[in-house]
Backbone as a chain_set.jsonl record, in Angstrom:
{"seq": "MTIEITNESGVDVDETVLLRLMENSFAELHVSPDADVAILLVDEGAMEALHVQWMDEPGPTDVLSFPMDELRPGTEDQPTAPGLLGDIVLCPQVAQTQAETAGHPTIDELIMLTTHGLLHLLGFDHAEPDEEREMFGLQRDLIVAFRVSEKRRAS", "coords": {"N": [[3.002, 7.991, 14.636], [5.365, 5.713, 12.145], [6.255, 5.783, 9.119], [7.746, 4.943, 7.934], [10.418, 5.279, 4.571], [11.808, 2.719, 2.106], [13.965, 3.088, -0.81], [15.066, 0.866, -3.175], [15.394, -0.093, -5.096], [16.16, 1.586, -7.509], [14.616, 2.627, -9.224], [13.755, 6.124, -9.634], [11.299, 7.704, -7.333], [8.462, 9.561, -6.718], [8.825, 9.906, -3.172], [7.232, 11.117, -1.097], [4.965, 11.162, -2.203], [3.909, 9.111, -1.201], [4.297, 9.333, 1.733], [2.1, 10.71, 1.935], [0.201, 9.858, 0.842], [0.006, 7.627, 2.665], [0.147, 8.951, 5.354], [-2.785, 9.924, 5.097], [-4.454, 8.054, 4.195], [-4.28, 6.373, 7.111], [-5.743, 8.271, 8.614], [-8.01, 8.514, 7.316], [-8.95, 5.24, 8.056], [-8.989, 5.139, 10.484], [-6.608, 4.637, 11.973], [-3.791, 3.868, 14.125], [-2.328, 6.64, 15.602], [0.116, 6.075, 16.458], [0.803, 3.57, 15.524], [2.476, 1.77, 12.867], [4.495, 1.543, 9.491], [6.032, 0.108, 7.209], [7.704, 0.62, 4.584], [8.939, -0.645, 1.291], [10.694, -0.37, -1.549], [11.62, -1.998, -3.767], [13.651, -3.703, -6.824], [13.354, -6.008, -9.816], [14.051, -8.934, -10.07], [14.657, -8.695, -7.354], [11.962, -8.465, -5.68], [11.325, -10.782, -7.279], [12.486, -12.991, -6.058], [11.514, -12.696, -3.192], [8.815, -13.245, -4.297], [7.861, -15.81, -5.026], [9.841, -17.259, -2.502], [8.14, -16.665, -0.647], [5.479, -16.836, -2.121], [5.716, -18.515, -3.139], [5.446, -18.672, -6.267], [6.249, -17.732, -9.341], [8.82, -14.982, -10.696], [8.546, -11.849, -10.651], [6.535, -9.841, -8.769], [4.063, -6.916, -8.554], [3.191, -6.065, -6.012], [3.897, -6.831, -2.16], [2.532, -7.272, 0.65], [3.71, -7.948, 4.685], [1.869, -8.539, 6.705], [2.329, -7.778, 10.336], [1.347, -6.994, 13.407], [-1.425, -7.827, 13.335], [-3.134, -5.924, 12.885], [-6.471, -3.706, 12.765], [-8.657, -1.96, 11.105], [-9.676, 0.492, 12.789], [-12.17, 2.803, 14.557], [-13.835, 5.967, 14.55], [-14.217, 6.11, 16.99], [-13.681, 4.219, 18.359], [-10.358, 3.597, 17.531], [-7.391, 1.976, 16.098], [-5.084, -0.058, 17.991], [-2.043, 0.446, 18.859], [0.756, -0.186, 17.374], [2.655, -2.616, 15.356], [2.317, -2.027, 11.719], [3.521, -3.7, 9.681], [5.057, -4.111, 6.919], [5.313, -3.463, 3.45], [5.833, -4.313, 0.265], [6.561, -2.947, -2.353], [7.173, -3.118, -6.434], [8.473, -1.035, -8.376], [9.491, -1.59, -10.797], [7.476, -3.203, -12.064], [4.83, -1.783, -11.615], [5.564, -0.335, -13.209], [4.687, -1.215, -15.91], [2.543, -2.272, -15.156], [1.558, 0.438, -15.531], [1.523, 1.339, -18.035], [0.533, -0.62, -19.516], [-2.035, 0.278, -18.888], [-2.509, 3.173, -19.356], [-1.627, 4.706, -17.044], [0.035, 7.181, -14.968], [3.018, 6.007, -13.586], [3.199, 6.832, -11.035], [0.41, 6.697, -9.805], [-0.183, 3.683, -10.32], [1.134, 3.033, -8.542], [0.388, 4.61, -5.639], [-2.791, 2.914, -6.15], [-1.125, 0.09, -5.526], [0.086, 0.73, -2.631], [-1.905, 1.359, -1.169], [-3.219, -0.882, -1.543], [-1.694, -2.618, -0.56], [-1.911, -1.779, 2.143], [-4.123, -2.24, 2.676], [-3.755, -5.157, 2.967], [-2.269, -6.011, 5.404], [-3.739, -4.68, 7.084], [-6.31, -7.095, 7.268], [-7.648, -7.348, 5.338], [-9.155, -9.228, 2.688], [-9.309, -10.965, -0.684], [-10.11, -13.29, -1.754], [-12.616, -14.271, -1.784], [-16.044, -13.473, -3.702], [-16.841, -11.592, -2.071], [-15.947, -10.697, 0.212], [-13.892, -9.607, -2.216], [-15.714, -7.487, -3.224], [-15.399, -6.317, -1.176], [-12.883, -5.341, 0.217], [-11.606, -4.406, -2.304], [-13.385, -2.358, -2.88], [-13.407, -0.915, -0.782], [-10.654, 0.041, -1.126], [-10.935, 1.871, -3.516], [-12.214, 3.714, -2.643], [-10.337, 5.679, -0.722], [-8.232, 5.751, -2.407], [-9.653, 8.066, -3.697], [-10.36, 9.371, -1.564], [-7.785, 10.514, -1.212], [-6.821, 12.071, -2.799], [-8.619, 13.69, -2.813], [-8.04, 15.271, -0.779], [-5.286, 15.618, -1.559], [-5.553, 17.334, -3.797], [-6.818, 19.765, -2.08], [-4.321, 20.273, -0.682], [-3.205, 21.168, -2.82], [-4.158, 23.86, -4.095]], "CA": [[3.267, 7.165, 13.388], [6.359, 5.749, 12.125], [6.226, 5.513, 8.554], [9.493, 4.855, 7.029], [10.058, 3.655, 2.746], [13.151, 2.458, 1.897], [13.672, 2.675, -2.453], [16.793, -0.255, -2.769], [14.514, 0.068, -6.483], [17.07, 1.371, -9.177], [14.051, 3.564, -9.457], [13.172, 7.045, -8.701], [10.005, 7.56, -6.559], [8.642, 10.144, -5.689], [8.95, 9.231, -1.583], [6.509, 12.437, -0.44], [3.704, 10.863, -2.162], [3.894, 7.471, -1.199], [3.645, 9.267, 3.075], [1.276, 11.656, 2.463], [-0.895, 8.578, 1.216], [-0.281, 6.681, 4.134], [-0.674, 9.585, 6.516], [-4.552, 10.321, 5.054], [-5.347, 6.653, 4.905], [-4.531, 5.725, 8.582], [-7.017, 8.769, 8.874], [-9.775, 7.364, 6.86], [-8.787, 4.025, 8.506], [-8.877, 5.864, 11.93], [-5.653, 3.811, 12.378], [-3.342, 4.808, 15.89], [-1.009, 7.173, 14.517], [0.979, 5.346, 17.39], [1.228, 2.168, 14.722], [4.024, 1.391, 12.316], [4.6, 0.765, 9.058], [7.366, 0.442, 6.16], [7.232, 0.495, 2.643], [10.733, -1.088, 0.626], [10.452, -0.353, -3.044], [13.239, -2.851, -5.101], [13.92, -4.508, -8.403], [12.383, -7.385, -10.405], [14.963, -9.424, -9.028], [14.677, -8.676, -5.222], [10.691, -9.113, -5.994], [10.648, -11.763, -7.725], [12.462, -13.751, -5.038], [9.703, -13.172, -2.337], [7.615, -13.448, -4.468], [9.183, -17.263, -4.672], [10.061, -17.142, -1.099], [6.617, -16.396, 0.389], [3.992, -16.333, -2.65], [5.755, -20.055, -3.945], [4.928, -18.524, -7.171], [7.672, -17.309, -10.388], [8.462, -14.05, -11.598], [7.969, -10.611, -10.259], [5.129, -9.286, -8.575], [4.024, -5.518, -8.171], [3.43, -5.909, -4.457], [3.183, -7.642, -1.114], [2.168, -7.728, 2.208], [3.568, -9.035, 5.452], [1.424, -7.836, 8.3], [2.918, -7.501, 12.029], [0.859, -7.411, 14.426], [-2.484, -8.524, 13.192], [-4.04, -5.089, 13.254], [-7.4, -3.304, 12.0], [-9.152, -0.487, 10.99], [-10.792, 1.267, 13.995], [-13.103, 3.883, 14.298], [-13.854, 7.471, 15.305], [-13.994, 6.16, 18.775], [-11.849, 3.596, 19.26], [-8.509, 3.867, 16.226], [-6.608, 1.039, 15.966], [-4.153, -0.167, 18.548], [-1.079, 0.803, 18.559], [1.841, -1.205, 16.642], [3.804, -2.887, 14.4], [1.5, -2.606, 11.069], [4.036, -4.641, 9.42], [6.076, -4.428, 5.511], [4.647, -3.345, 2.0], [7.332, -4.135, -0.534], [6.844, -2.691, -3.858], [8.548, -3.187, -7.759], [8.403, 0.089, -9.374], [9.38, -1.5, -12.439], [6.533, -3.892, -12.861], [4.556, -0.715, -11.082], [5.925, 1.239, -14.703], [4.788, -1.895, -16.642], [0.957, -2.178, -15.946], [0.907, 1.823, -15.55], [1.393, 1.579, -19.566], [-0.772, -0.672, -20.09], [-3.666, 0.635, -18.095], [-2.455, 3.896, -20.054], [-2.392, 6.252, -16.12], [1.253, 7.449, -14.719], [3.003, 5.29, -12.67], [2.344, 7.268, -9.574], [-1.152, 6.401, -9.962], [-0.282, 2.964, -10.581], [1.994, 2.884, -7.331], [-0.72, 4.929, -5.366], [-3.387, 2.173, -5.694], [-0.249, -0.314, -5.128], [0.13, 0.849, -2.211], [-3.109, 0.824, -1.007], [-3.873, -2.149, -1.639], [-0.884, -3.559, -0.058], [-1.9, -1.603, 3.605], [-5.225, -3.191, 3.205], [-3.868, -6.637, 3.406], [-1.465, -5.641, 6.179], [-5.148, -4.528, 7.879], [-6.838, -8.657, 7.264], [-8.318, -7.445, 4.032], [-8.708, -10.128, 1.48], [-9.974, -10.909, -1.847], [-10.138, -14.151, -2.477], [-14.196, -14.519, -1.566], [-16.325, -12.78, -4.383], [-17.876, -10.685, -1.343], [-14.181, -9.812, 0.491], [-12.462, -8.457, -3.132], [-16.252, -6.27, -3.304], [-15.566, -4.816, 0.212], [-11.604, -4.385, -0.41], [-11.886, -3.32, -3.639], [-14.231, -0.74, -3.019], [-12.337, 0.326, 0.278], [-9.446, 0.733, -1.862], [-11.672, 2.339, -3.959], [-12.693, 4.922, -1.321], [-9.822, 5.179, 0.099], [-7.554, 6.527, -3.471], [-10.541, 8.658, -4.147], [-10.09, 10.139, -0.154], [-6.168, 10.738, -0.902], [-7.023, 12.727, -4.13], [-9.426, 15.277, -3.12], [-6.631, 15.895, 0.326], [-4.135, 15.981, -2.821], [-6.39, 18.679, -4.283], [-7.276, 21.003, -1.412], [-3.778, 20.428, -0.729], [-2.496, 22.095, -4.232], [-4.569, 24.587, -4.409]], "C": [[4.587, 6.82, 13.219], [5.858, 5.048, 10.592], [7.148, 6.2, 7.393], [9.731, 3.672, 5.257], [11.717, 3.734, 2.184], [13.362, 2.36, 0.379], [15.201, 2.072, -2.704], [15.588, -0.535, -4.614], [15.647, 0.276, -7.999], [15.867, 3.009, -9.349], [13.556, 5.045, -9.205], [11.537, 7.317, -9.117], [9.059, 9.067, -5.698], [7.846, 10.118, -3.855], [7.144, 9.667, -1.076], [5.413, 11.321, -0.385], [3.093, 9.85, -1.308], [3.343, 7.57, 1.32], [2.447, 9.978, 2.854], [0.279, 10.418, 2.0], [-1.395, 8.055, 2.032], [-0.857, 7.611, 5.248], [-2.906, 9.4, 6.507], [-4.996, 8.779, 5.131], [-5.515, 5.884, 5.919], [-5.288, 6.699, 8.758], [-8.246, 8.636, 8.816], [-9.944, 6.021, 7.758], [-8.945, 4.013, 10.26], [-7.724, 4.699, 11.987], [-4.592, 4.694, 13.837], [-2.028, 5.215, 15.185], [0.138, 6.819, 15.652], [1.754, 3.282, 16.272], [2.295, 2.595, 13.529], [4.113, 1.117, 11.115], [5.431, 1.168, 8.22], [7.241, -0.094, 5.476], [8.89, -0.068, 1.655], [10.489, -0.716, -0.534], [11.716, -1.016, -3.205], [12.638, -3.51, -6.301], [13.398, -5.027, -8.88], [13.103, -8.521, -9.729], [14.735, -9.685, -7.321], [12.808, -9.441, -5.312], [10.701, -10.427, -6.293], [11.382, -13.179, -6.242], [12.354, -13.974, -3.564], [9.201, -13.501, -2.611], [7.528, -15.556, -4.869], [8.8, -17.752, -3.186], [9.192, -17.518, -0.202], [5.426, -16.794, -0.547], [4.381, -17.892, -2.983], [4.822, -20.034, -5.276], [5.836, -18.025, -8.442], [7.134, -16.3, -10.824], [8.455, -13.151, -10.871], [6.775, -10.179, -10.529], [4.979, -7.819, -7.714], [3.871, -5.284, -6.419], [2.645, -7.224, -2.973], [3.55, -7.061, 0.45], [2.744, -8.406, 3.379], [3.108, -8.495, 6.528], [2.318, -8.402, 9.357], [1.803, -8.525, 12.351], [-0.978, -7.638, 14.634], [-3.555, -7.263, 13.221], [-5.603, -4.697, 12.573], [-7.875, -2.072, 12.177], [-10.195, -0.205, 12.297], [-11.545, 1.691, 13.508], [-13.043, 5.373, 14.834], [-13.435, 7.287, 16.868], [-13.539, 5.742, 19.192], [-11.314, 3.219, 18.413], [-8.048, 2.762, 16.902], [-5.99, 1.547, 17.087], [-3.118, 0.717, 18.0], [0.091, -0.016, 18.46], [2.501, -0.923, 15.547], [2.783, -3.213, 13.083], [2.024, -3.96, 10.134], [5.125, -3.803, 7.801], [4.593, -4.462, 4.683], [6.47, -3.354, 1.19], [6.96, -4.397, -2.205], [8.046, -2.728, -5.309], [8.166, -2.076, -8.245], [8.333, -0.123, -10.834], [8.691, -1.914, -12.803], [5.184, -2.527, -12.202], [4.565, -0.335, -12.4], [5.049, 0.213, -15.734], [2.987, -1.988, -16.632], [0.442, -0.866, -15.673], [0.246, 2.07, -17.131], [0.678, 0.67, -19.649], [-2.149, -0.015, -19.753], [-3.422, 2.267, -18.564], [-2.44, 5.184, -18.68], [-0.615, 6.309, -15.536], [1.327, 5.851, -13.659], [2.881, 5.576, -11.519], [1.451, 6.634, -9.277], [-0.827, 4.92, -9.722], [0.579, 2.006, -8.194], [1.176, 3.204, -5.842], [-1.507, 3.35, -4.589], [-2.706, 0.445, -4.749], [-0.491, -0.766, -3.326], [-0.996, 0.985, -1.039], [-3.919, 0.148, -1.235], [-3.044, -3.358, -0.718], [-1.119, -3.207, 1.848], [-2.976, -2.221, 3.718], [-5.474, -4.759, 3.418], [-3.417, -6.502, 5.002], [-3.302, -5.511, 8.229], [-6.644, -5.921, 7.826], [-6.931, -8.061, 6.162], [-8.141, -8.617, 2.927], [-9.4, -9.521, 0.344], [-10.128, -12.522, -2.519], [-11.345, -15.113, -2.616], [-14.514, -13.652, -2.729], [-16.515, -11.061, -3.039], [-16.347, -10.157, -0.659], [-13.55, -8.756, -0.487], [-13.544, -7.645, -3.377], [-15.75, -5.487, -2.143], [-14.206, -4.364, 0.46], [-11.446, -3.476, -1.433], [-12.75, -1.964, -3.495], [-13.941, 0.416, -1.858], [-11.249, 1.259, -0.092], [-9.559, 2.129, -2.35], [-11.594, 4.42, -3.587], [-11.403, 5.885, -0.993], [-8.07, 6.286, -1.413], [-7.774, 7.95, -3.627], [-10.24, 10.033, -3.1], [-8.896, 11.464, -0.441], [-6.305, 11.833, -2.124], [-7.512, 14.195, -4.351], [-8.029, 15.84, -1.633], [-5.648, 16.347, -0.522], [-4.63, 17.736, -3.716], [-6.839, 19.752, -4.08], [-5.623, 21.256, -0.773], [-2.251, 21.546, -1.823], [-2.719, 23.424, -3.856], [-4.234, 26.165, -2.517]], "O": [[5.332, 7.428, 13.988], [5.208, 4.003, 10.617], [7.261, 7.137, 6.602], [9.517, 2.516, 4.891], [12.476, 4.679, 1.969], [12.845, 1.3, 0.024], [16.251, 2.673, -2.478], [15.218, -1.699, -4.769], [15.859, -0.419, -8.992], [16.269, 4.157, -9.538], [12.727, 5.04, -8.294], [10.855, 7.27, -10.141], [9.058, 9.413, -4.517], [6.669, 10.278, -3.529], [6.204, 8.917, -0.813], [4.978, 10.722, 0.598], [1.956, 9.842, -0.838], [2.705, 6.792, 2.028], [1.625, 9.817, 3.755], [-0.468, 10.002, 2.885], [-2.576, 7.876, 2.329], [-1.866, 7.382, 5.914], [-3.788, 9.041, 7.288], [-5.767, 8.353, 5.991], [-6.362, 4.997, 6.024], [-6.183, 6.147, 9.397], [-9.191, 8.614, 9.606], [-11.075, 5.754, 8.163], [-8.992, 3.046, 11.021], [-8.266, 3.596, 12.066], [-4.752, 5.822, 14.304], [-1.143, 4.626, 14.565], [1.156, 7.505, 15.557], [2.63, 2.427, 16.403], [2.8, 3.713, 13.437], [3.729, -0.053, 11.102], [5.757, 2.355, 8.2], [6.748, -1.222, 5.442], [9.858, 0.688, 1.724], [9.262, -0.792, -0.469], [12.772, -0.552, -2.774], [11.47, -3.751, -6.606], [12.253, -4.722, -8.547], [12.565, -8.995, -8.729], [14.696, -10.615, -6.515], [12.518, -10.612, -5.065], [10.091, -11.223, -5.579], [10.687, -14.04, -5.702], [12.797, -14.89, -2.871], [8.553, -14.284, -1.916], [6.446, -16.094, -4.637], [7.822, -18.396, -2.808], [9.273, -18.337, 0.713], [4.374, -17.094, 0.018], [3.405, -18.629, -3.119], [3.891, -20.799, -5.529], [6.782, -17.937, -7.659], [5.979, -16.12, -11.211], [8.274, -13.7, -9.784], [6.108, -10.059, -11.557], [5.509, -7.56, -6.634], [4.435, -4.396, -5.78], [1.657, -7.947, -2.845], [4.533, -6.614, 1.041], [2.43, -9.597, 3.382], [3.874, -7.964, 7.332], [2.97, -9.432, 9.182], [1.436, -9.667, 12.075], [-1.62, -7.621, 15.685], [-4.722, -7.497, 13.536], [-5.952, -5.534, 11.74], [-7.642, -1.276, 13.087], [-11.282, -0.725, 12.548], [-11.917, 1.427, 12.365], [-12.111, 5.766, 15.536], [-12.715, 7.933, 17.63], [-12.882, 6.059, 20.183], [-11.715, 2.076, 18.191], [-8.242, 2.565, 18.101], [-5.995, 2.723, 17.452], [-3.195, 1.484, 17.04], [0.461, -0.58, 19.49], [2.841, 0.097, 14.948], [2.316, -4.351, 13.049], [1.334, -4.947, 9.877], [5.878, -2.864, 8.061], [3.494, -4.978, 4.885], [7.563, -2.82, 1.38], [7.009, -5.376, -2.95], [9.252, -2.483, -5.299], [7.054, -2.271, -8.735], [7.727, 0.465, -11.73], [8.499, -1.594, -13.976], [4.28, -2.769, -13.002], [3.477, 0.046, -12.833], [4.563, 0.913, -16.622], [2.262, -1.85, -17.617], [-0.772, -0.703, -15.55], [-0.808, 2.604, -17.478], [-0.389, 1.159, -20.023], [-3.135, 0.077, -20.485], [-4.339, 2.913, -18.056], [-2.947, 6.289, -18.867], [-0.008, 5.267, -15.781], [0.489, 5.061, -13.226], [2.456, 4.707, -10.757], [1.613, 5.847, -8.344], [-1.274, 4.663, -8.605], [0.47, 1.123, -7.343], [1.206, 2.352, -4.954], [-1.297, 2.796, -3.509], [-3.279, -0.179, -3.856], [-0.922, -1.799, -2.815], [-0.668, 0.588, 0.079], [-5.136, 0.331, -1.203], [-3.428, -4.459, -0.324], [-0.715, -3.977, 2.719], [-3.115, -2.865, 4.758], [-6.456, -5.419, 3.756], [-4.229, -6.896, 5.839], [-3.571, -5.902, 9.365], [-7.762, -5.676, 8.279], [-5.83, -8.255, 5.647], [-7.056, -8.846, 2.392], [-9.874, -8.397, 0.18], [-10.242, -12.733, -3.726], [-11.372, -16.205, -3.183], [-13.567, -12.946, -3.074], [-16.322, -9.868, -3.275], [-15.755, -9.201, -1.161], [-12.997, -7.69, -0.216], [-13.081, -6.619, -3.876], [-15.68, -4.258, -2.112], [-14.056, -3.211, 0.864], [-11.237, -2.263, -1.474], [-12.628, -0.846, -3.995], [-14.052, 1.64, -1.788], [-10.931, 2.406, 0.221], [-8.913, 3.132, -2.047], [-11.221, 5.524, -3.984], [-11.698, 7.078, -1.066], [-7.266, 7.171, -1.118], [-6.928, 8.842, -3.695], [-10.002, 11.193, -3.434], [-8.922, 12.661, -0.152], [-5.324, 12.571, -2.042], [-7.302, 15.148, -5.1], [-7.265, 16.789, -1.805], [-5.122, 17.436, -0.291], [-4.058, 18.785, -4.012], [-7.207, 20.606, -4.887], [-5.465, 22.391, -0.323], [-1.19, 22.147, -1.659], [-1.835, 24.141, -3.387], [-4.677, 27.312, -2.583]]}, "num_chains": 1, "name": "protein.A"}
């Protein structure tokens, strides 16, 4: 499994947390250990340019996902095939603003956004109410599983 994290945002982010999150989420979703994903952290200007180019919407956003091989979650008996999941682009400045509004640390917002981006790479969406319930429920479960693994790791 290759998880490439590049921080071009100018904001100090604990990339090891994002790496552990992805490793844990891959295991939970039975994604092949031979699947690859890239996480890029960018500043507001770069994120706004991507948001306009790909979504035709003004202003920076918090996360964008660019799926590649259209991989889907696997099962314990049949993990996801090897391949390129795609790219997750995060904007820590937007995440920081959202975290302040929500009253939690920026890293918690980045954990949520990274998980959200990964689910989009795996084909999940939230355009319809039933899709939203499924995606956000799975997002919550993955974050809880990650927090449990982090507590075990710390003890």
